[in-house]
Structures are given as C-alpha cells and as structure tokens.
DSSP file (Angstrom, degrees, kcal/mol; ACC not computed):
  #  RESIDUE AA STRUCTURE BP1 BP2  ACC     N-H-->O    O-->H-N    N-H-->O    O-->H-N    TCO  KAPPA ALPHA  PHI   PSI    X-CA   Y-CA   Z-CA
    1    1 A M              0   0    0      0, 0.0    37,-0.1     0, 0.0     3,-0.1   0.000 360.0 360.0 360.0  98.2    0.0   12.0   16.3
    2    2 A N        -     0   0    0      1,-0.2    78,-3.8    35,-0.2     2,-0.4   0.672 360.0 -11.2-119.1 -79.2    0.8   14.8   13.8
    3    3 A C  E     +A   79   0A   0     76,-0.3     2,-0.4    34,-0.1    76,-0.2  -0.982  52.9 171.3-137.6 132.5    0.3   14.2   10.0
    4    4 A H  E     -A   78   0A   0     74,-2.0    74,-2.9    -2,-0.4     2,-0.4  -0.990  13.7-156.9-148.2 144.7   -0.2   11.1    8.0
    5    5 A T  E     -A   77   0A   0     -2,-0.4    72,-0.2    72,-0.2    -2,-0.0  -0.974   9.4-173.8-122.8 130.3   -1.1   10.5    4.3
    6    6 A I  E     -A   76   0A   0     70,-2.6    70,-2.7    -2,-0.4     2,-0.3  -0.914  22.1-123.9-120.7 150.8   -2.8    7.4    2.7
    7    7 A P  E     -A   75   0A   0      0, 0.0     2,-0.3     0, 0.0    68,-0.2  -0.707  25.5-172.1 -92.9 149.6   -3.5    6.6   -0.9
    8    8 A I  E     -A   74   0A   0     66,-3.0    66,-3.6    -2,-0.3     2,-0.5  -1.000  15.7-156.2-137.4 134.4   -6.9    5.9   -2.1
    9    9 A R  E     -A   73   0A   0     -2,-0.3     2,-0.3    64,-0.2    64,-0.2  -0.953  35.0-117.8-103.7 131.5   -8.1    4.6   -5.5
   10   10 A V        -     0   0    0     62,-2.6    61,-1.7    -2,-0.5     2,-0.2  -0.540  30.5-147.2 -81.1 131.9  -11.7    5.6   -6.0
   11   11 A R    >   -     0   0    0     -2,-0.3     3,-1.0    59,-0.2     4,-0.2  -0.522  20.0-115.4 -94.8 159.9  -14.0    2.6   -6.3
   12   12 A Y  G >  S+     0   0    0      1,-0.3     3,-1.4    -2,-0.2     7,-0.1   0.833 112.9  59.1 -62.2 -38.5  -17.1    2.4   -8.4
   13   13 A V  G 3  S+     0   0    0      1,-0.3    -1,-0.3     8,-0.0    -3,-0.0   0.738  97.3  62.3 -67.9 -27.0  -19.4    2.0   -5.4
   14   14 A E  G <  S+     0   0    0     -3,-1.0     8,-2.5     7,-0.1     2,-0.3   0.451  96.9  77.1 -84.2   1.3  -18.2    5.4   -4.1
   15   15 A C  B <  S-G   21   0B   0     -3,-1.4     6,-0.2     6,-0.3    54,-0.1  -0.751  76.4-119.3-115.0 160.9  -19.6    7.3   -7.1
   16   16 A D    >   -     0   0    0      4,-2.5     3,-2.9    -2,-0.3     4,-0.2  -0.409  52.8 -82.8 -87.2 171.7  -22.8    8.4   -8.4
   17   17 A P  T 3  S+     0   0    0      0, 0.0    -1,-0.1     0, 0.0    -2,-0.0   0.643 130.4  58.9 -55.2 -15.3  -24.2    7.2  -11.9
   18   18 A M  T 3  S-     0   0    0      2,-0.2     3,-0.1    51,-0.0    52,-0.0   0.369 118.4-108.9 -97.8  12.7  -22.0    9.9  -13.5
   19   19 A G  S <  S+     0   0    0     -3,-2.9    51,-3.0     1,-0.3     2,-0.4   0.529  77.6 130.9  83.9   9.8  -18.7    8.5  -12.1
   20   20 A V  B     -H   69   0C   0     49,-0.2    -4,-2.5    -4,-0.2    -1,-0.3  -0.763  67.5-103.8 -97.9 134.3  -18.3   11.5   -9.7
   21   21 A V  B     -G   15   0B   0     47,-3.2    -6,-0.3    -2,-0.4    47,-0.2  -0.373  38.2-113.4 -61.0 132.5  -17.5   10.6   -6.0
   22   22 A H    >   -     0   0    0     -8,-2.5     3,-2.3     1,-0.1     4,-0.4  -0.374  21.3-122.0 -60.8 134.9  -20.6   11.0   -3.7
   23   23 A H  G >  S+     0   0    0      1,-0.3     3,-1.1     2,-0.2    -1,-0.1   0.833 107.9  62.4 -51.1 -40.4  -20.2   13.8   -1.2
   24   24 A A  G 3  S+     0   0    0      1,-0.2     4,-0.4     2,-0.1    -1,-0.3   0.570  91.9  69.2 -62.4 -10.8  -20.7   11.4    1.8
   25   25 A T  G X> S+     0   0    0     -3,-2.3     4,-1.6   -11,-0.2     3,-0.9   0.808  82.8  66.6 -83.0 -26.2  -17.7    9.5    0.9
   26   26 A Y  H <> S+     0   0    0     -3,-1.1     4,-2.5    -4,-0.4    -1,-0.2   0.847  96.0  54.2 -72.8 -33.7  -15.0   12.0    1.7
   27   27 A P  H 3> S+     0   0    0      0, 0.0     4,-1.4     0, 0.0    -1,-0.3   0.768 106.1  56.8 -68.6 -19.6  -15.6   12.0    5.6
   28   28 A I  H <> S+     0   0    0     -3,-0.9     4,-1.9    -4,-0.4    -2,-0.2   0.891 107.5  45.5 -69.8 -42.1  -15.1    8.3    5.4
   29   29 A W  H  X S+     0   0    0     -4,-1.6     4,-2.0     1,-0.2     5,-0.2   0.887 108.7  58.9 -72.8 -35.7  -11.7    8.7    3.8
   30   30 A F  H  X S+     0   0    0     -4,-2.5     4,-2.0     1,-0.2    -1,-0.2   0.910 106.5  46.2 -50.8 -41.4  -11.0   11.4    6.4
   31   31 A E  H  X S+     0   0    0     -4,-1.4     4,-2.6     2,-0.2     5,-0.2   0.811 107.1  57.8 -76.1 -26.4  -11.5    8.8    9.1
   32   32 A M  H  X S+     0   0    0     -4,-1.9     4,-1.8     2,-0.2    -1,-0.2   0.870 110.9  43.7 -63.2 -37.2   -9.4    6.2    7.3
   33   33 A A  H  X S+     0   0    0     -4,-2.0     4,-2.2     2,-0.2    -2,-0.2   0.894 113.5  50.2 -72.8 -41.8   -6.5    8.7    7.4
   34   34 A R  H  X S+     0   0    0     -4,-2.0     4,-1.8    -5,-0.2    -2,-0.2   0.918 111.2  49.5 -61.9 -44.3   -7.2    9.7   11.0
   35   35 A T  H  X S+     0   0    0     -4,-2.6     4,-2.5     1,-0.2    -1,-0.2   0.930 111.9  47.2 -70.5 -46.5   -7.3    6.1   12.1
   36   36 A E  H  X S+     0   0    0     -4,-1.8     4,-2.2     1,-0.2    -1,-0.2   0.894 110.5  52.3 -65.0 -35.2   -4.0    5.2   10.4
   37   37 A S  H  X S+     0   0    0     -4,-2.2     4,-0.5     2,-0.2    -1,-0.2   0.897 109.9  49.4 -61.2 -39.7   -2.3    8.3   11.8
   38   38 A L  H ><>S+     0   0    0     -4,-1.8     3,-1.5     2,-0.2     5,-1.4   0.954 111.3  50.3 -57.8 -57.0   -3.5    7.1   15.3
   39   39 A R  H ><5S+     0   0    0     -4,-2.5     3,-1.4     1,-0.3    -2,-0.2   0.860 107.2  51.9 -53.0 -46.4   -2.1    3.6   14.7
   40   40 A L  H 3<5S+     0   0    0     -4,-2.2    -1,-0.3     1,-0.3    -2,-0.2   0.676  99.6  65.3 -73.5 -14.3    1.2    4.9   13.6
   41   41 A S  T <<5S-     0   0    0     -3,-1.5    -1,-0.3    -4,-0.5    -2,-0.2   0.605 126.9 -98.5 -81.0  -8.3    1.4    7.0   16.9
   42   42 A G  T < 5S+     0   0    0     -3,-1.4     2,-0.3    -4,-0.5    -3,-0.2   0.496  96.1  80.7 112.2   4.8    1.5    3.6   18.7
   43   43 A V      < -     0   0    0     -5,-1.4    -2,-0.3    80,-0.0    -1,-0.3  -0.990  59.2-149.2-144.2 151.2   -2.2    3.2   19.7
   44   44 A S     >  -     0   0    0     -2,-0.3     4,-2.0     1,-0.1     5,-0.1  -0.775  30.7-113.2-113.3 163.0   -5.3    2.0   17.9
   45   45 A Y  H  > S+     0   0    0     -2,-0.3     4,-2.7     1,-0.2     5,-0.3   0.938 119.1  58.0 -52.1 -47.1   -9.0    3.0   18.4
   46   46 A A  H  > S+     0   0    0      1,-0.2     4,-2.7     2,-0.2    -1,-0.2   0.885 106.1  47.9 -57.4 -39.5   -9.7   -0.5   19.6
   47   47 A E  H  > S+     0   0    0      1,-0.2     4,-1.9     2,-0.2    -1,-0.2   0.892 111.7  49.5 -68.8 -41.5   -7.1   -0.1   22.3
   48   48 A L  H  <>S+     0   0    0     -4,-2.0     5,-2.5     2,-0.2    -2,-0.2   0.867 112.1  47.0 -63.8 -36.2   -8.5    3.2   23.4
   49   49 A E  H ><5S+     0   0    0     -4,-2.7     3,-2.8     3,-0.2    -2,-0.2   0.955 109.9  55.4 -69.5 -51.9  -12.1    1.7   23.5
   50   50 A A  H 3<5S+     0   0    0     -4,-2.7    -1,-0.2    -5,-0.3    -2,-0.2   0.883 105.8  50.1 -44.8 -43.2  -10.8   -1.2   25.4
   51   51 A A  T 3<5S-     0   0    0     -4,-1.9    -1,-0.3     2,-0.2    -2,-0.2   0.404 127.8-100.5 -80.9   2.1   -9.3    1.2   28.0
   52   52 A G  T < 5S+     0   0    0     -3,-2.8     2,-0.6     1,-0.2    61,-0.3   0.459  84.6 119.9  97.8   3.8  -12.8    3.0   28.3
   53   53 A T      < -     0   0    0     -5,-2.5     2,-0.3    -6,-0.2    -1,-0.2  -0.909  38.7-172.2-110.2 124.9  -12.3    6.0   26.1
   54   54 A L  E     -B  111   0A   0     57,-3.0    57,-2.7    -2,-0.6     2,-0.5  -0.818  12.6-147.1-102.4 145.1  -14.5    6.5   23.0
   55   55 A I  E     -B  110   0A   0     -2,-0.3     2,-0.3    55,-0.2    55,-0.2  -0.978  19.4-177.0-116.8 127.8  -13.8    9.2   20.5
   56   56 A V  E     -B  109   0A   0     53,-2.5    53,-2.8    -2,-0.5     2,-0.5  -0.908  28.9-114.2-127.1 148.3  -16.9   10.8   18.8
   57   57 A V  E     +B  108   0A   0     -2,-0.3    51,-0.2    51,-0.2     3,-0.1  -0.687  33.2 168.9 -84.9 128.7  -17.2   13.4   16.1
   58   58 A V  E     +     0   0A   0     49,-3.1     2,-0.3    -2,-0.5    50,-0.2   0.583  69.0  25.6-111.0 -21.3  -18.8   16.5   17.3
   59   59 A K  E     -B  107   0A   0     48,-1.6    48,-2.3     2,-0.0     2,-0.4  -0.950  59.8-178.7-152.3 131.1  -18.1   18.8   14.3
   60   60 A L  E     +B  106   0A   0     -2,-0.3     2,-0.4    46,-0.2    46,-0.2  -0.991   2.6 179.1-128.5 129.8  -17.4   18.0   10.7
   61   61 A E  E     -B  105   0A   0     44,-2.4    44,-2.2    -2,-0.4     2,-0.4  -0.999   1.9-179.0-134.8 137.9  -16.7   20.5    8.0
   62   62 A V  E     -B  104   0A   0     -2,-0.4     2,-0.5    42,-0.2    42,-0.2  -0.996  10.3-163.8-132.9 136.5  -16.0   19.7    4.3
   63   63 A K  E     -B  103   0A   0     40,-3.3    40,-1.7    -2,-0.4     2,-0.7  -0.949  11.7-151.9-119.7 111.6  -15.2   22.0    1.5
   64   64 A Y  E     +B  102   0A   0     -2,-0.5    38,-0.2    38,-0.2    37,-0.0  -0.728  25.0 163.0 -89.3 114.9  -15.5   20.7   -1.9
   65   65 A R        -     0   0    0     36,-2.6    37,-0.2    -2,-0.7    -1,-0.2   0.841  67.8  -4.3-102.7 -38.1  -13.2   22.3   -4.4
   66   66 A R  S    S-     0   0    0     35,-1.4    -1,-0.4    33,-0.1     2,-0.2  -0.965  79.4-103.2-154.5 148.2  -13.2   19.9   -7.5
   67   67 A P        -     0   0    0      0, 0.0     2,-0.3     0, 0.0    35,-0.0  -0.497  22.3-141.8 -82.2 149.4  -14.8   16.5   -7.9
   68   68 A A        -     0   0    0    -47,-0.2   -47,-3.2    -2,-0.2     2,-0.3  -0.785  25.6-152.2 -98.9 154.9  -12.8   13.2   -7.7
   69   69 A K  B >   -H   20   0C   0     -2,-0.3     3,-2.2   -49,-0.2   -59,-0.3  -0.856  28.9 -62.7-133.9 160.2  -13.9   10.6  -10.2
   70   70 A Y  T 3  S+     0   0    0    -51,-3.0   -59,-0.2    -2,-0.3    -1,-0.1  -0.071 118.1   8.5 -43.9 128.3  -14.1    6.9  -10.6
   71   71 A D  T 3  S+     0   0    0    -61,-1.7    -1,-0.3     1,-0.3   -60,-0.1   0.448  88.2 147.7  76.0   4.7  -10.7    5.2  -10.6
   72   72 A D    <   -     0   0    0     -3,-2.2   -62,-2.6   -63,-0.1     2,-0.6  -0.399  48.1-131.9 -63.3 142.0   -8.8    8.4   -9.6
   73   73 A E  E     +A    9   0A   0    -64,-0.2    24,-0.3    -2,-0.1     2,-0.3  -0.927  38.8 174.7-101.4 121.1   -5.7    7.8   -7.5
   74   74 A L  E     -A    8   0A   0    -66,-3.6   -66,-3.0    -2,-0.6     2,-0.4  -0.780  27.4-138.6-123.2 158.8   -5.9   10.3   -4.5
   75   75 A T  E     -AC   7  95A   0     20,-2.4    20,-2.4    -2,-0.3     2,-0.5  -0.968  11.7-159.5-118.0 143.1   -4.0   11.0   -1.4
   76   76 A V  E     -AC   6  94A   0    -70,-2.7   -70,-2.6    -2,-0.4     2,-0.5  -0.987   9.1-168.0-121.6 124.2   -5.8   11.8    1.9
   77   77 A T  E     -AC   5  93A   0     16,-3.1    16,-1.8    -2,-0.5     2,-0.5  -0.964   4.2-166.7-118.1 125.3   -3.8   13.6    4.5
   78   78 A A  E     -AC   4  92A   0    -74,-2.9   -74,-2.0    -2,-0.5     2,-0.5  -0.949   4.8-170.4-108.8 124.3   -4.9   14.0    8.1
   79   79 A T  E     -AC   3  91A   0     12,-2.9    12,-2.5    -2,-0.5     2,-0.8  -0.959  17.6-141.2-117.2 123.2   -3.1   16.5   10.3
   80   80 A C  E     + C   0  90A   0    -78,-3.8    10,-0.3    -2,-0.5     3,-0.1  -0.731  23.4 174.5 -74.9 111.1   -3.7   16.6   14.1
   81   81 A T  E     +     0   0A   0      8,-1.9     2,-0.3    -2,-0.8     9,-0.2   0.749  64.5   3.4 -97.2 -21.4   -3.6   20.3   14.9
   82   82 A R  E     + C   0  89A   0      7,-1.4     7,-3.5    45,-0.1    -1,-0.3  -0.954  47.2 173.4-163.7 141.8   -4.6   20.0   18.6
   83   83 A A  E     +DC 126  88A   0     43,-4.7    43,-2.9    -2,-0.3     2,-0.3  -0.662  41.1 113.7-152.5  93.4   -5.4   17.3   21.2
   84   84 A A  E >   + C   0  87A   0      3,-1.6     3,-1.9    41,-0.2     2,-0.4  -0.987  63.0  12.0-156.4 156.5   -5.9   18.7   24.6
   85   85 A G  T 3  S-     0   0    0     -2,-0.3    35,-3.2     1,-0.2    40,-0.0  -0.589 127.7 -39.5  71.1-126.9   -8.6   19.1   27.2
   86   86 A V  T 3  S+     0   0    0     -2,-0.4    24,-1.8    33,-0.3     2,-0.3   0.265 120.0  89.0-112.7  10.6  -11.4   16.8   25.9
   87   87 A R  E <   -CE  84 109A   0     -3,-1.9    -3,-1.6    22,-0.2     2,-0.4  -0.870  50.7-166.6-122.1 146.3  -11.0   17.7   22.2
   88   88 A I  E     -CE  83 108A   0     20,-2.0    20,-3.2    -2,-0.3     2,-0.4  -0.995  18.6-161.7-123.2 128.7   -9.0   16.2   19.3
   89   89 A E  E     -CE  82 107A   0     -7,-3.5    -8,-1.9    -2,-0.4    -7,-1.4  -0.951   8.0-175.2-122.6 138.7   -8.9   18.5   16.2
   90   90 A H  E     -CE  80 106A   0     16,-2.1    16,-1.6    -2,-0.4     2,-0.3  -0.909  14.6-157.4-129.9 149.0   -7.9   17.5   12.7
   91   91 A D  E     -CE  79 105A   0    -12,-2.5   -12,-2.9    -2,-0.3     2,-0.4  -0.942  20.4-161.5-119.8 144.0   -7.4   19.2    9.3
   92   92 A Y  E     -CE  78 104A   0     12,-2.8    12,-1.7    -2,-0.3     2,-0.4  -0.961  13.1-171.9-131.5 150.4   -7.7   17.2    6.0
   93   93 A E  E     -CE  77 103A   0    -16,-1.8   -16,-3.1    -2,-0.4     2,-0.5  -0.997   4.9-164.7-136.7 140.4   -6.6   17.4    2.4
   94   94 A I  E     +CE  76 102A   0      8,-2.7     7,-2.7    -2,-0.4     8,-1.4  -0.997  17.8 178.6-123.2 131.7   -7.5   15.3   -0.4
   95   95 A R  E     -CE  75 100A   0    -20,-2.4   -20,-2.4    -2,-0.5     2,-0.6  -0.923  32.5-149.8-133.5 151.9   -5.5   15.6   -3.6
   96   96 A R  E >  S- E   0  99A   0      3,-2.2     3,-1.7    -2,-0.3     2,-0.4  -0.932  85.1 -50.9-114.6  96.5   -5.2   14.1   -7.1
   97   97 A G  T 3  S-     0   0    0     -2,-0.6   -22,-0.1   -24,-0.3    -2,-0.0  -0.600 122.8 -22.2  68.0-127.8   -1.6   14.5   -7.7
   98   98 A D  T 3  S+     0   0    0     -2,-0.4     2,-0.3    -3,-0.1    -1,-0.2   0.516 115.1 104.3 -87.2  -8.4   -0.8   18.2   -6.9
   99   99 A E  E <   - E   0  96A   0     -3,-1.7    -3,-2.2     1,-0.1     2,-0.6  -0.631  69.1-138.5 -83.3 132.1   -4.5   19.3   -7.5
  100  100 A L  E     + E   0  95A   0     -2,-0.3    -5,-0.2    -5,-0.2     3,-0.1  -0.788  28.8 170.1 -88.8 121.1   -6.3   20.0   -4.1
  101  101 A L  E     +     0   0A   0     -7,-2.7   -36,-2.6    -2,-0.6   -35,-1.4   0.809  58.7  10.1-101.8 -40.5   -9.8   18.6   -4.4
  102  102 A V  E     -BE  64  94A   0     -8,-1.4    -8,-2.7   -38,-0.2    -1,-0.4  -0.995  53.7-168.5-152.6 139.4  -11.3   18.7   -0.8
  103  103 A T  E     +BE  63  93A   0    -40,-1.7   -40,-3.3    -2,-0.3     2,-0.3  -0.846  21.2 153.4-117.6 159.4  -10.4   20.3    2.6
  104  104 A G  E     -BE  62  92A   0    -12,-1.7   -12,-2.8    -2,-0.3     2,-0.3  -0.993  24.7-147.5-167.8 177.2  -11.9   19.6    5.8
  105  105 A S  E     -BE  61  91A   0    -44,-2.2   -44,-2.4    -2,-0.3     2,-0.3  -0.991   4.6-160.7-155.7 158.0  -11.8   19.5    9.5
  106  106 A T  E     -BE  60  90A   0    -16,-1.6   -16,-2.1    -2,-0.3     2,-0.4  -0.945   9.0-156.4-134.6 149.4  -13.1   17.5   12.5
  107  107 A V  E     -BE  59  89A   0    -48,-2.3   -49,-3.1    -2,-0.3   -48,-1.6  -0.997  22.1-167.0-125.7 124.5  -13.4   18.2   16.2
  108  108 A L  E     -BE  57  88A   0    -20,-3.2   -20,-2.0    -2,-0.4     2,-0.4  -0.819   5.8-150.8-109.5 147.9  -13.6   14.9   18.2
  109  109 A A  E     -BE  56  87A   0    -53,-2.8   -53,-2.5    -2,-0.3     2,-0.5  -0.947  12.3-128.9-119.3 143.5  -14.6   14.6   21.8
  110  110 A C  E     +B   55   0A   0    -24,-1.8     8,-3.8     8,-0.5     2,-0.3  -0.842  36.1 165.8 -93.2 121.0  -13.5   12.0   24.3
  111  111 A V  E     -BF  54 117A   0    -57,-2.7   -57,-3.0    -2,-0.5     6,-0.2  -0.857  30.2-124.8-129.5 163.1  -16.2   10.2   26.2
  112  112 A D    >   -     0   0    0      4,-1.9     3,-1.5    -2,-0.3   -59,-0.1  -0.304  49.3 -83.0 -89.7-172.8  -16.6    7.1   28.5
  113  113 A R  T 3  S+     0   0    0    -61,-0.3   -60,-0.1     1,-0.3   -61,-0.0   0.687 130.9  54.4 -68.0 -16.1  -19.0    4.4   27.8
  114  114 A T  T 3  S-     0   0    0      2,-0.1    -1,-0.3     0, 0.0    -3,-0.0   0.539 120.3-106.7 -89.9  -8.5  -21.8    6.2   29.5
  115  115 A G    <   +     0   0    0     -3,-1.5     2,-0.3     1,-0.3    -2,-0.1   0.401  69.4 146.4  95.5   1.1  -21.2    9.4   27.2
  116  116 A K        -     0   0    0      1,-0.1    -4,-1.9    -5,-0.1    -1,-0.3  -0.549  56.7-109.2 -78.6 135.7  -19.7   11.5   29.9
  117  117 A V  B     +F  111   0A   0     -2,-0.3     2,-0.3    -6,-0.2    -6,-0.3  -0.303  45.4 175.7 -57.6 134.1  -16.9   13.9   28.6
  118  118 A V        -     0   0    0     -8,-3.8    -8,-0.5   -32,-0.2     2,-0.0  -0.875  32.0 -85.4-131.3 169.5  -13.4   12.7   29.7
  119  119 A G        -     0   0    0     -2,-0.3   -33,-0.3     1,-0.1     3,-0.0  -0.280  47.1 -92.5 -68.6 157.3   -9.9   14.0   29.0
  120  120 A V        -     0   0    0    -35,-3.2   -35,-0.2     1,-0.1     5,-0.1  -0.572  53.6 -99.7 -66.6 134.1   -7.8   13.2   26.1
  121  121 A P    >   -     0   0    0      0, 0.0     3,-2.8     0, 0.0     4,-0.5  -0.344  29.8-122.1 -59.7 133.8   -5.7   10.4   27.0
  122  122 A E  G >  S+     0   0    0      1,-0.3     3,-1.1     2,-0.2    -2,-0.1   0.742 109.9  62.7 -48.0 -38.3   -2.1   11.7   27.9
  123  123 A M  G 3  S+     0   0    0      1,-0.2    -1,-0.3     3,-0.0   -80,-0.0   0.681 110.1  41.1 -63.3 -21.8   -0.4    9.5   25.2
  124  124 A L  G <  S+     0   0    0     -3,-2.8    -1,-0.2     2,-0.0    -2,-0.2   0.437  83.9 127.0-106.8  -3.3   -2.4   11.5   22.6
  125  125 A Q    <   +     0   0    0     -3,-1.1     2,-0.3    -4,-0.5   -41,-0.2  -0.316  24.7 158.6 -64.9 134.4   -2.1   15.1   24.1
  126  126 A H  B     +D   83   0A   0    -43,-2.9   -43,-4.7    -2,-0.0     3,-0.1  -0.877   9.0 170.0-157.6 122.9   -0.8   17.7   21.6
  127  127 A D    >   -     0   0    0     -2,-0.3     3,-1.7   -45,-0.2   -45,-0.1  -0.939  22.0-160.2-139.8 115.0   -1.3   21.4   22.0
  128  128 A P  T 3  S+     0   0    0      0, 0.0    -1,-0.1     0, 0.0   -46,-0.1   0.678  91.4  68.8 -68.7 -15.0    0.7   23.7   19.7
  129  129 A A  T 3         0   0    0      1,-0.2   -47,-0.0    -3,-0.1    -2,-0.0   0.664 360.0 360.0 -76.5 -13.1    0.0   26.6   22.2
  130  130 A D    <         0   0    0     -3,-1.7    -1,-0.2     0, 0.0     0, 0.0   0.478 360.0 360.0 -79.3 360.0    2.4   24.8   24.7
C-alpha cells in the first residue's frame, strides 16, 4: 500500500449555501482514497475486520489552502508513508487540476475487538526506515 489517487466530483450535499465544500467533507474523501489504496494492495477493511483487526483514526490533520466548490472535478491522493508497529500513517493531497487545495495526514492504530492495541498486519507493513 503506497499511493493511490481517486477522482471526486463535488456534490451539492457536500457544500454550504455558498457552494463551497464544507470543511468536514475533506476527511471523508481522505478515507475514500485510503480505502481504495488498501483494496488495491489486495486486502479490504472488511477482510481485516473479519480477521479481528480494526483500524481507528487517532490523529487527523487538515490544512485548507483553497476552497473546492460545487461541481468541481478533484483528485484525492492518499500516500501510505509508514505502516509498522501498531501505526499506519498517511499523507493526502486534494487537487483541482494542478492546483493544490488541501493537504492532510492521519495516524491510524490497529486494535482488536476489545480495543486493545495490536500490531499492523504483516501484509500491510511498510517502513521507509528499513
């Protein structure tokens, strides 16, 4: 799981009355790109959960640079920068063409069904320090 980009067309429901994307929408788009990246790596969240590993967001950062607006065509890129120990880290970019609108990052933790922290499944491990 390294890097994956998905297309998004901004829907009316994602905007405020001025046609500007609501700030809470961007993390949803981050998750959509992250989920597709995971799926392309050969495993889905559903499969991880069925095997007893849940992935929870423990840190989310978003930097809003320029607003996206209703009906814009965007790309959302999720890049897995590290998946080792109990953490999975991603960076994100949202663009309208070449224009960078939003950047962000997440730190995810792997837990079992009781909430106890567990290691990142071997198939997902990636550590650039190695």
